[in-house]
Steps between C-alpha positions, in 0.01 A plus 500: 500500500817297546510399128481871397779610738793422262334689228437796731866505605620493139262784416627712787867440402422585141331827601791587732758440228306684229459805728875535559636814332713422205861627508595654174853411407694797378699454178873455528703817471697485181611687186269790422355561151496874483342714237721802498345834388819709555874448494537654845640275768205535743480338847259240367760401232775484759296255717427291196866425437624161597793498746773242414641357820825322592631233267710183533679301228448123502790272605561390139500870381218434255203674664406804708255508785337829586174668604263769388270690733181680388284739697125572533442857622132449569562198725820647646681172444779347302580153372841351415536196280801291408618471136769296314675568167796372302838665548436667162155640611293246306247243621345729763276307742289613797551240775256623767153652473365554855359784713801474731828675456763228447853614602847381580493279187832317428631197322576188686871424430422194292277703275215260528278713727429865562456607867291793606295636792119513484213578737266265318431301813484799740853573631810566282659156432752352270364330191652330198381448143629344184671744247187489283283622795339159581522303812469776759567350840540657842835414655501669843255518789683742729286660769439864417643476148844581356633822348753358255722200422802383297603148404836350587716416198402126512135582563492284820452795732334847496590806700195719579396800707202520729362721771558392870369629824774575757408618854606868534503661846469837344161434327186472729141452411310821535217337706565194708219242489356623169641245252326656198671832551790552261645817661846486647735715701850523363779606736791496258612571145450376240121453526413561140693457175344674204154358475510215744496467882797313650332232704618189310836417351578330168752208543700286261413125510609192307284195423549165328334413172383139539257333258394840363424633849642761724614334832708552814508880504786649711529866614859616435444799739320351795397763761682779313311837488627569151361488148596299195464635242588857597187717520327668333624410147704184531409166346653157433780667304654565845605135535696250296551122513849362470504303177595186704209567739724507806434862608275802455625861476242763605485870581344619819482825706560347852426800709205596723332800646665841439804340345281331238322833428813712434750247366545366145752239608358179357739202469556182305471177701582142401293210648674162485249211451724238665602683812183711515723797595474856361817703433541870413675572166502881508641583841627860512299600188267779625252571231237301310624160387234342286398217264794254515540267197714189497698434178397188301828325598443582867836682539376855543223709651410842340274766655412864483643710781488855634797636694351721770240443775187722504545613138224343285623669174861376515649336194423132458835332451552158345679284759633149444615263770730200409400213723832318448737785579258685735580822320259778398526737201304813421490488122341838453737722693565701183142471365297803588148336489292239680525128412164332540326171414811288492492179292797268447598376153495118463880477512522685836755741351284802455185672636227680317337803672298818420604849580402858431729663252453870403120493557421152354528163665722248301620141521868445591732210533770465765787259429678378810821629351354841588370615156156653482334508160182696403281275288204734416455866425189701432227721638338232720524312832592133525366379840631139513714268278571133491730305256349228289769339282607744225251772602397692805136526595403827660204731580508852356286809537520850352293825490312354197483140593369320812717214621552217246739208468801534261785287381856631482802335338731372777787705356284810497327681217149577378218357712197321354150538639339161590173594665239746367252513785354847413559515126137565403459797736846647415433464131 
């Protein structure tokens, strides 16, 4: 019997393995091949359109990084992939092809790698890949995952946001001694913000980049019951690295309870990496102060600012703070519209922004001498813009065109379409 025992064990293992149910892998969600039988824009056609996401120009101004998201109605899922093309729209390449939604994609400052966040290994972690899509490597291993990140100018550090648990005396478990129960008793505002319960806080961290790994994470808001970025819509655009890497500017709504619920008074803070101290830049400014951006020469900080507390629809002014003279200027005092998505020109002497203008959203340029110039004009909405040498790269949408990427002459003029994500359907 002993000599047959190994054969018996092998047979049992074979039967056990062969009886396991096979898991059918679903095909990746991607571009739909529709056979259109009418020229009507039906719901099915709308859900088949690809959604072009945020873009970023490469450090050498030669390529554009962006994403496209496609949907599958039957599976009630979406899938976002990362793409790359030349600054002229040529040489389009798909860099990722996975069932996960990659996000927060950005160029490493030296242009040799592309950083992004993926859940390929379970939690949301930072990854890097070569610009041709090869060499995908996980960089971070932060417990619980991260929400977003941004490289310092020299690439030696990253700032990132992540959820933290802070003991709150106003939140109690619903049933003591039943650890699997998720119910809670809230004894204060603000217990829910839009679609999420307020039982964790998102904090701003920095970490070193050593040997291609994410090390020594430090919480810049230890023990603070506040969120970075501001909820519910904020992202990593709400912080900026000083070009010399010596400080970080970030926006935060540092209020709690009822004050947090009724106030719109967020502020701009500066964290000094050497002293590890945080200072308030916008003392006495009572409305939203959002999305600070250091100038390339490190002499200025620009941000969008509302004047009044408690008024969410106030005008977004364009504020600039001179770090040498400690003076602040509202450059849009005579400009009747919002100034959003601020981006400095390479020479630190002007700022590009987008603003609604008589029913359309256009690209403008503010020169620090006070002159504002409108660069585009049409029946469309530009949603973001970034200079790239002698052109401006921007996303545009209209009543007859889903969002696509365009190129605009830096001095203004007729825009040129670079991506044609939905051309077959629109044709």
